[in-house]
PARO-33091 format. One line per 8 residues: number of its first residue (from 0); their letters; for each residue x, z, y of C-alpha. Coordinates in Angstrom, 2 decimals, decimal comma. Example, Ala and Ser with C-alpha at 12.3 -4.5 7.8 and 13.67 -1.06 7.14 Angstrom:
REM residues 2
0 = AS = 12,30 7,80 -4,50 ~ 13,67 7,14 -1,06
REM end
This chain:
REM residues 493
0 = MREFRHAV = -45,56 77,06 11,23 ~ -43,75 77,33 8,22 ~ -43,70 73,67 8,01 ~ -42,69 73,09 11,93 ~ -39,83 75,48 11,42 ~ -38,40 73,84 7,84 ~ -38,70 70,27 9,33 ~ -36,71 71,68 12,90
8 = LSLLAVAV = -34,05 72,87 10,07 ~ -33,77 69,78 8,47 ~ -33,05 67,67 11,67 ~ -30,93 70,11 11,89 ~ -28,90 69,76 9,28 ~ -28,93 66,10 9,86 ~ -27,54 66,33 13,14 ~ -24,49 69,11 12,09
16 = LAACGGSD = -23,71 66,09 9,26 ~ -23,79 62,98 11,57 ~ -21,52 65,04 13,95 ~ -18,87 66,04 11,15 ~ -19,12 62,41 10,21 ~ -20,76 63,33 6,62 ~ -24,01 60,95 7,08 ~ -22,83 58,25 4,94
24 = DGNGTPAG = -19,82 57,52 2,53 ~ -17,96 54,63 4,76 ~ -20,31 51,91 3,36 ~ -23,25 52,44 5,63 ~ -24,88 54,52 2,64 ~ -25,96 58,10 3,38 ~ -23,81 61,10 1,70 ~ -25,34 61,81 -1,70
32 = MAPASPDP = -27,47 58,78 -2,17 ~ -26,73 55,85 -4,35 ~ -25,23 52,58 -2,36 ~ -28,33 49,66 -2,07 ~ -27,86 46,91 -4,77 ~ -27,31 43,70 -2,76 ~ -29,59 41,55 -2,31 ~ -29,16 38,40 -4,42
40 = SAPAAPKT = -31,40 36,34 -2,58 ~ -29,18 37,03 0,12 ~ -27,05 34,29 1,35 ~ -23,25 34,18 0,67 ~ -20,65 34,46 3,26 ~ -19,48 31,11 3,87 ~ -16,07 30,10 2,60 ~ -13,79 28,14 5,09
48 = VAVAGVLV = -10,34 26,53 5,08 ~ -7,53 26,46 7,48 ~ -6,34 23,09 8,95 ~ -3,77 21,64 11,31 ~ -2,41 18,39 12,60 ~ -1,12 16,32 15,15 ~ -2,70 13,30 16,23 ~ -0,45 10,34 17,80
56 = QPQDSAAR = -0,57 6,84 18,79 ~ 2,51 4,38 18,20 ~ 4,73 3,80 22,04 ~ 4,73 -0,22 22,02 ~ 8,21 -1,54 21,18 ~ 8,99 -4,13 23,35 ~ 7,85 -1,15 26,30 ~ 9,57 1,17 24,77
64 = GIMIVRQA = 12,83 -1,21 24,67 ~ 12,74 -1,62 28,25 ~ 12,85 2,06 29,43 ~ 15,38 3,19 26,80 ~ 17,70 0,45 27,97 ~ 17,21 1,29 31,98 ~ 17,74 4,62 31,17 ~ 20,62 4,66 29,06
72 = GTALRKPA = 22,63 7,85 29,42 ~ 19,87 9,65 30,86 ~ 16,45 9,48 29,20 ~ 18,05 7,83 26,12 ~ 19,49 11,27 25,14 ~ 15,89 13,15 25,60 ~ 12,91 13,44 23,45 ~ 9,82 11,37 24,29
80 = SVACPEVP = 7,73 14,61 25,02 ~ 10,40 17,60 25,56 ~ 6,97 19,45 25,65 ~ 5,23 18,59 22,84 ~ 8,24 19,02 20,28 ~ 5,93 18,12 16,89 ~ 5,28 14,86 18,40 ~ 7,42 12,44 17,01
88 = DGYDPLAA = 10,09 9,83 19,40 ~ 8,47 6,70 19,87 ~ 4,83 7,71 19,77 ~ 2,53 9,47 22,19 ~ -0,04 12,17 21,85 ~ -3,71 11,64 21,65 ~ -4,96 14,50 23,90 ~ -8,64 16,08 24,20
96 = LAVHFSSA = -9,69 14,44 21,33 ~ -12,23 15,68 19,18 ~ -11,68 15,66 15,09 ~ -14,87 15,81 13,42 ~ -14,74 16,96 9,57 ~ -17,69 16,33 7,18 ~ -19,19 17,10 4,04 ~ -19,59 14,48 0,85
104 = DGTVVATL = -22,84 13,31 2,04 ~ -21,58 12,32 5,77 ~ -22,92 15,54 7,44 ~ -20,26 17,08 10,14 ~ -19,62 20,30 9,45 ~ -16,97 21,07 11,96 ~ -15,49 19,84 15,21 ~ -11,98 20,71 16,13
112 = TTDACGAF = -10,29 19,10 19,52 ~ -6,80 18,70 20,02 ~ -4,82 19,59 22,82 ~ -2,59 18,43 25,22 ~ -0,03 17,54 22,62 ~ -2,49 16,02 20,38 ~ -2,04 19,55 18,29 ~ -5,31 20,93 16,91
120 = SGDVPDTA = -6,01 23,89 13,73 ~ -8,38 25,98 12,60 ~ -11,01 27,13 9,88 ~ -13,58 24,57 8,72 ~ -16,15 25,00 6,06 ~ -14,70 24,50 2,04 ~ -17,73 21,87 2,28 ~ -15,88 19,53 4,28
128 = VQAHAQPG = -13,96 16,43 2,66 ~ -12,99 14,07 5,26 ~ -11,62 14,11 8,81 ~ -12,72 11,39 11,30 ~ -11,48 10,81 15,06 ~ -12,21 7,86 16,99 ~ -9,44 7,86 20,11 ~ -10,78 5,31 22,31
136 = SLGAISRP = -10,22 1,66 21,92 ~ -7,47 2,59 19,09 ~ -8,05 2,10 15,72 ~ -10,49 4,82 14,19 ~ -8,78 7,76 12,31 ~ -9,86 8,84 8,80 ~ -8,22 11,13 6,39 ~ -9,08 13,58 3,37
144 = LSSFIVGA = -9,23 16,66 4,22 ~ -6,36 17,48 2,30 ~ -4,14 15,53 5,12 ~ -4,25 18,57 7,19 ~ -4,18 21,31 4,41 ~ -0,51 22,84 5,02 ~ 1,59 25,76 3,31 ~ 2,53 28,97 5,14
152 = GAGKPPVS = 5,09 27,93 7,55 ~ 4,96 24,33 7,50 ~ 4,52 22,21 10,62 ~ 1,44 20,21 11,93 ~ 1,24 17,21 9,65 ~ 1,72 13,93 12,08 ~ -1,18 11,63 11,87 ~ -1,13 8,10 14,14
160 = ALPANATY = -3,81 5,80 15,07 ~ -3,52 1,99 14,61 ~ -3,22 -0,29 17,64 ~ -6,74 -2,57 18,04 ~ -6,86 -5,09 15,49 ~ -3,18 -3,90 14,11 ~ -2,60 -4,14 10,37 ~ -0,75 -2,10 7,78
168 = VLSVVQDL = 3,05 -3,82 6,36 ~ 4,64 -2,77 3,34 ~ 7,89 -3,19 5,00 ~ 10,64 -1,37 3,14 ~ 10,24 -0,25 -0,67 ~ 12,98 1,00 -2,93 ~ 13,37 1,95 -6,20 ~ 14,97 5,56 -6,10
176 = GGGKVALT = 14,91 5,99 -10,21 ~ 12,87 8,38 -12,40 ~ 9,92 7,00 -11,10 ~ 10,17 7,68 -7,86 ~ 9,74 4,97 -5,00 ~ 10,26 5,34 -1,76 ~ 8,03 3,09 0,82 ~ 7,84 2,48 4,65
184 = VTDDKTGK = 3,88 1,85 6,22 ~ 4,37 0,23 9,55 ~ 1,68 -1,45 11,67 ~ 2,23 -5,21 12,78 ~ 1,31 -4,72 16,03 ~ 4,62 -2,09 17,08 ~ 6,79 -1,90 13,92 ~ 6,38 1,74 13,82
192 = AVLGLAAA = 6,03 4,06 10,64 ~ 2,24 4,25 10,50 ~ 1,96 8,52 9,60 ~ -0,68 10,92 7,27 ~ -1,65 7,94 4,93 ~ -2,92 9,74 1,84 ~ -2,17 9,30 -2,17 ~ -5,81 7,58 -2,42
200 = DFGFAVAG = -4,39 4,99 -0,07 ~ -1,86 4,08 -2,65 ~ -2,09 2,17 -6,10 ~ 0,84 1,26 -8,59 ~ 0,55 -1,33 -11,09 ~ 2,98 -3,47 -13,87 ~ 1,53 -6,21 -15,29 ~ -1,63 -5,63 -14,22
208 = TALLLGAL = -2,00 -2,10 -15,39 ~ -2,30 0,53 -13,10 ~ 0,33 3,51 -12,86 ~ -0,95 6,69 -11,99 ~ 0,53 8,29 -8,89 ~ 2,01 11,98 -9,78 ~ 2,80 12,91 -6,02 ~ 3,24 11,91 -2,75
216 = SYGASAAQ = 5,33 12,99 0,31 ~ 7,20 11,87 3,01 ~ 10,90 10,27 2,08 ~ 12,28 12,00 4,60 ~ 12,01 15,67 3,06 ~ 15,21 18,08 2,51 ~ 15,08 16,54 -1,01 ~ 14,92 13,20 -0,17
224 = NASVAMVM = 17,43 12,53 3,05 ~ 18,67 9,08 3,59 ~ 22,09 7,27 4,05 ~ 21,97 4,67 6,58 ~ 25,19 2,16 7,25 ~ 24,61 0,42 10,48 ~ 26,23 -3,34 10,65 ~ 26,96 -4,11 14,43
232 = DASGSMFG = 27,89 -7,72 15,76 ~ 30,36 -7,60 18,35 ~ 31,00 -11,21 18,01 ~ 31,92 -13,20 21,23 ~ 28,19 -14,39 22,11 ~ 27,35 -10,65 22,34 ~ 29,44 -10,53 25,90 ~ 26,89 -12,51 27,32
240 = AVGTTGKS = 23,91 -11,52 29,87 ~ 20,38 -11,08 28,28 ~ 17,61 -12,96 29,88 ~ 17,35 -11,26 33,62 ~ 18,47 -7,47 32,50 ~ 21,86 -8,04 33,92 ~ 23,37 -6,49 31,03 ~ 25,41 -7,63 28,04
248 = ALRIAGAA = 23,75 -8,04 24,61 ~ 26,78 -5,26 23,08 ~ 25,47 -2,91 26,02 ~ 21,89 -3,34 24,77 ~ 22,95 -3,01 20,96 ~ 24,99 -0,16 22,07 ~ 21,88 1,74 23,21 ~ 19,95 0,80 20,37
256 = GHVLLDGL = 22,63 2,22 17,85 ~ 22,38 5,79 19,91 ~ 18,48 5,22 19,39 ~ 19,02 4,77 15,56 ~ 20,99 7,92 15,03 ~ 18,69 9,92 17,40 ~ 16,25 9,75 14,42 ~ 18,90 11,01 11,68
264 = RSGADEAG = 19,22 14,92 11,35 ~ 22,39 16,45 11,44 ~ 23,31 18,03 8,27 ~ 21,00 16,11 5,81 ~ 21,29 12,48 6,69 ~ 24,45 10,34 6,91 ~ 25,68 7,50 8,58 ~ 28,33 5,34 9,14
272 = VVIFDSKV = 28,91 2,33 11,08 ~ 30,34 -1,46 10,25 ~ 31,70 -3,41 13,43 ~ 32,34 -6,89 12,56 ~ 33,38 -10,36 14,53 ~ 35,85 -12,53 12,54 ~ 37,44 -9,19 11,59 ~ 35,11 -6,46 9,18
280 = EKIDDANL = 35,73 -2,98 10,40 ~ 34,14 0,24 8,65 ~ 35,10 2,75 11,08 ~ 36,66 5,76 9,62 ~ 39,30 8,23 9,91 ~ 42,06 5,41 9,18 ~ 40,81 2,84 11,14 ~ 40,00 4,80 14,82
288 = ARNYNWYR = 44,40 6,30 14,30 ~ 45,52 2,78 13,45 ~ 43,42 1,35 16,42 ~ 43,04 3,38 18,95 ~ 44,53 5,28 21,88 ~ 42,69 8,71 21,90 ~ 42,77 11,12 24,74 ~ 40,88 14,08 25,40
296 = GGAAVAAY = 40,57 16,35 28,62 ~ 43,39 13,62 30,25 ~ 45,60 14,02 27,68 ~ 47,31 12,13 24,49 ~ 45,91 12,86 20,93 ~ 46,71 12,12 17,77 ~ 43,11 10,68 17,18 ~ 39,63 10,91 16,62
304 = RFSASGLT = 38,51 12,20 13,19 ~ 34,80 12,68 11,76 ~ 35,48 11,14 8,46 ~ 37,92 9,66 5,90 ~ 35,16 7,54 3,99 ~ 33,13 6,43 7,14 ~ 30,19 8,23 6,49 ~ 29,31 11,39 7,50
312 = QDIAALRP = 26,05 14,05 7,98 ~ 27,35 15,13 11,53 ~ 24,96 12,57 13,28 ~ 26,62 14,15 16,60 ~ 30,63 13,25 15,30 ~ 29,16 9,18 15,35 ~ 28,40 9,17 18,84 ~ 31,93 7,97 20,28
320 = VVDLYNDD = 31,74 5,46 17,61 ~ 28,95 3,88 18,52 ~ 30,21 4,48 22,52 ~ 33,23 2,47 21,71 ~ 31,47 -0,51 20,19 ~ 29,92 -1,13 23,70 ~ 32,72 -2,83 25,76 ~ 31,12 -1,05 28,93
328 = SQIYGGNG = 31,15 2,43 27,99 ~ 33,12 4,80 30,08 ~ 34,95 5,84 26,65 ~ 37,19 3,14 28,02 ~ 39,18 5,06 30,15 ~ 36,78 6,36 32,23 ~ 35,53 2,88 33,63 ~ 32,88 1,02 32,38
336 = PDPVHPAT = 29,46 1,32 34,08 ~ 27,80 3,21 30,86 ~ 28,17 6,79 30,75 ~ 28,94 7,98 27,15 ~ 26,82 10,06 25,07 ~ 26,66 13,67 25,47 ~ 28,32 14,61 22,34 ~ 31,54 12,17 22,87
344 = GDWQIRGG = 31,90 14,78 25,77 ~ 35,78 14,07 27,58 ~ 36,88 11,70 24,40 ~ 38,59 8,60 26,17 ~ 40,43 5,38 24,75 ~ 43,05 4,14 26,61 ~ 43,44 0,18 25,92 ~ 41,66 -3,28 25,51
352 = YRYGGTTA = 38,59 -3,88 23,82 ~ 39,37 -4,95 20,28 ~ 36,44 -7,47 19,55 ~ 34,89 -11,19 20,68 ~ 35,98 -13,34 17,88 ~ 33,32 -15,14 15,70 ~ 30,82 -14,14 13,35 ~ 31,64 -13,23 9,53
360 = FYAATQAG = 27,83 -11,61 8,74 ~ 27,53 -11,76 5,53 ~ 30,75 -10,38 4,78 ~ 30,07 -7,23 7,26 ~ 26,83 -6,94 4,97 ~ 28,61 -6,73 2,14 ~ 30,94 -4,16 3,90 ~ 28,04 -1,98 4,46
368 = LDLLDAGV = 26,72 -1,87 0,98 ~ 30,40 -1,29 0,16 ~ 30,09 1,65 2,96 ~ 27,21 3,20 1,08 ~ 28,69 3,75 -2,26 ~ 30,18 7,14 -1,17 ~ 27,05 8,41 0,24 ~ 25,20 11,21 -0,80
376 = NARRIVVA = 21,82 10,25 -0,68 ~ 19,36 8,61 -2,94 ~ 17,76 6,70 -0,38 ~ 20,25 4,01 0,97 ~ 19,48 1,22 3,53 ~ 21,78 -1,03 5,65 ~ 20,70 -2,23 8,93 ~ 22,34 -4,95 9,73
384 = MTDGQNNV = 22,40 -6,96 13,35 ~ 23,68 -9,99 14,65 ~ 23,06 -12,81 17,51 ~ 24,46 -15,67 15,65 ~ 25,10 -17,64 12,59 ~ 27,73 -16,46 9,87 ~ 31,09 -19,05 10,24 ~ 33,96 -17,23 8,47
392 = SPYSPASV = 33,04 -15,47 5,09 ~ 34,17 -15,42 1,73 ~ 30,14 -14,07 0,95 ~ 27,20 -16,04 0,76 ~ 23,54 -14,82 1,04 ~ 23,45 -14,87 -2,43 ~ 25,94 -12,99 -3,40 ~ 25,39 -10,42 -1,04
400 = IGAAQAKG = 21,50 -10,32 -2,03 ~ 23,10 -9,68 -5,70 ~ 24,81 -6,73 -4,32 ~ 21,92 -5,32 -2,54 ~ 19,59 -5,76 -6,10 ~ 22,26 -4,07 -7,99 ~ 22,83 -1,01 -6,05 ~ 18,78 -0,88 -5,26
408 = VPLYTVAF = 19,80 -0,93 -0,92 ~ 16,99 -2,72 0,90 ~ 18,61 -4,68 3,42 ~ 16,96 -4,80 7,59 ~ 18,33 -8,02 9,12 ~ 17,65 -8,13 12,22 ~ 18,41 -11,13 14,53 ~ 19,25 -10,60 18,15
416 = GRQGDVNE = 18,16 -13,83 20,71 ~ 16,55 -17,18 20,56 ~ 14,99 -18,88 17,65 ~ 17,74 -21,18 17,14 ~ 21,09 -19,21 17,50 ~ 20,54 -17,49 14,02 ~ 20,00 -18,60 10,38 ~ 16,67 -17,08 9,88
424 = PDMQKMAA = 15,43 -18,41 6,76 ~ 19,01 -16,49 5,01 ~ 18,14 -13,37 6,66 ~ 15,04 -13,29 5,64 ~ 15,45 -14,09 2,07 ~ 18,40 -11,20 2,24 ~ 15,75 -8,90 3,36 ~ 12,69 -10,08 1,57
432 = DTGGEYKR = 14,21 -10,30 -1,91 ~ 15,94 -6,68 -1,69 ~ 12,87 -4,32 -0,58 ~ 13,52 -4,56 3,31 ~ 12,44 -6,33 6,36 ~ 13,39 -9,05 8,71 ~ 12,96 -8,90 12,21 ~ 13,90 -11,00 15,51
440 = VEGTDLAG = 13,69 -9,86 18,99 ~ 14,90 -10,74 22,16 ~ 16,36 -8,69 25,12 ~ 15,61 -5,17 25,25 ~ 13,18 -5,63 22,12 ~ 16,44 -4,88 20,04 ~ 16,08 -1,17 21,54 ~ 12,52 -0,43 20,92
448 = LFQSIQTG = 12,93 -2,43 17,41 ~ 16,06 -0,08 16,42 ~ 13,47 3,08 16,99 ~ 10,61 1,32 15,01 ~ 13,58 1,31 12,11 ~ 14,19 4,61 12,60 ~ 10,83 6,05 12,52 ~ 10,45 3,97 9,55
456 = IRFQYLAS = 13,60 5,42 7,76 ~ 12,46 9,18 8,61 ~ 9,03 8,89 8,03 ~ 9,04 7,07 4,38 ~ 6,99 7,70 1,99 ~ 7,63 9,39 -1,68 ~ 5,82 8,04 -4,55 ~ 6,40 9,78 -7,70
464 = LATPPVSG = 4,57 8,64 -11,05 ~ 4,00 10,18 -13,81 ~ 4,63 7,08 -16,09 ~ 8,01 5,71 -14,79 ~ 8,05 2,00 -15,11 ~ 11,19 0,75 -16,81 ~ 14,26 -1,57 -15,82 ~ 13,08 -4,99 -15,69
472 = DVLTITVR = 9,63 -4,26 -14,55 ~ 8,01 -5,70 -11,48 ~ 6,07 -2,56 -10,08 ~ 3,41 -4,52 -7,63 ~ 2,83 -1,49 -4,71 ~ -0,71 -1,72 -2,87 ~ -1,79 0,23 0,54 ~ -5,63 0,22 1,14
480 = QGSAQIRR = -6,86 -0,74 4,85 ~ -10,40 -0,51 4,79 ~ -11,65 -3,01 2,37 ~ -8,02 -4,83 2,63 ~ -4,97 -3,98 0,52 ~ -1,74 -5,40 1,74 ~ 0,95 -6,08 -1,40 ~ 4,49 -6,01 -2,27
488 = DLQIR = 6,59 -6,36 -5,79 ~ 9,43 -4,41 -6,52 ~ 12,14 -5,59 -9,06 ~ 12,94 -2,31 -11,09 ~ 16,46 -1,98 -11,77
REM end
C-alpha cells in the first residue's frame, strides 16, 4: 500500500511539473537531466541554395518590325510585356516550363516550374550543379547552377532559348583597355542577344596561349554604361515608299530610331544623333537653335535645348530629335500622319524639312565617331544606317576604319534596301575591321533590326582577363555552343 501511494505521488509531481512548464529544459530534455548526445548515425539535414531566373525566347525580328511600324506612336512606346517587367523587350516569356536541377552524375535532384512571366525561384539541394529545360521545339537551355544564384536584392537573371537550329554569332567585340573586353553574342536567326551565358562558355587566347578569365558579367551593369551615336540617312531616296507598306523609308527609320532609344537607360547610358544627306549635321543645341523655328503650346520659343555636345544621358530629351528626322512627324506644325513620341510633348517646329540631298555616308560615320569623343562611357558604339551608296565625301572606308580602330569604337553598319543599292563590300569591311557587325534589311525589318542591336548593346558581356593582353596583341575570343566553337579576333590597341 505504501509503494502504491508513493507511485501516485510521483505521478502527481510529474503532472504538476508539466502544467508549470517545468517538465523539460526547452530542448525536449526532462528538467534536471543531461541532454542526450546526437546520434552520429543519423543523416545530416540537407543543405540548399536559393536560385531564381527568367526564361525567355527571342521574338522574330522581321515580325517584330512589322508590328512596330504598323503601330508606331502607340504600341511602340510600351514594353513588350507590361505584365512581365522582368522580360526584356524583344523577348517572350517561356511559361509553365519545367526547370530540372541535376547533380554531377546527372541525377535530377529538384524541379521548379516557371510562371506566366517565365520566372522561377526556390531552394534546391546544394548537390545540384546544372539546370536544364527543354522549351518545345526550341533549343534546350542548359546552364550551370551558378547562372541562377543571385545576391540579395538582385533581379532574376534572364536566360534565353535559341530558335531551332540557330547558332551563336560573336557580333561585336570591343577592347575597353586594362584587360576588359566587351562582346555581344547573338543568334543567326533573330539577331537578338543570347542571354545568360556562363564564364565556362568563353575562351580567350593570344598566339595560342590561353588567358585566364577573371570575371564575366553583363556589360550593361551600372559600372559599364554605353555611349551610342545614331547616324541616320535623310537623303532623297529615303522619301520613297518601302514595298507595300505605304510608308516612306524615313518613317520606318524614324520608328526604328525610337526603338533603339527604348533600350537605353536614362541617367546611365548616353546617346546622340547625326543626320545626313549631302550635309552632315551633328544635332546639338546650336544646330537646333540655328536651323529650326520652335514652338511650344502654340507659342514661339527661342529653341529646344538638350545638349551642347550632342550627347545626353537624358534619353527622353532625344525624342524630339528623332521625331524631326521623320518628315511625316507631327512635330512639323502638327501636320503629318505620325504622332510624336510622348516625351516630345507639345514641342513643334514651323517650317519645311531640311534634308533630301545626296549621300555622304562616310563623312557621317566619321561624324558619329567624333561625336563620341565627348562621351563619358568606355563602351562606345556607332550605329550607321544608309539606303544608298556614298557619293559625296572627303572620307574613304579606309580612313573611317582607321579612325574607329584608333578610338576603339565598333561600327554597326546597316544597309537599308535592295542589295544593289548599297556598297556592301565596303560596309562589311567597316564593320568587320572595327569589331562591329554589318546587316542588310529591307522594309519594316529595319525596326526589328534596330531592336536587335538594342538588345546587343544592353546585354553585352564584359570579360575581365586576369592577364591583360598588351598593345599589338591579337586576342582570339571563342564562345562554345555544344561541341562547336565560334571564333573572332580582336586587335588590342
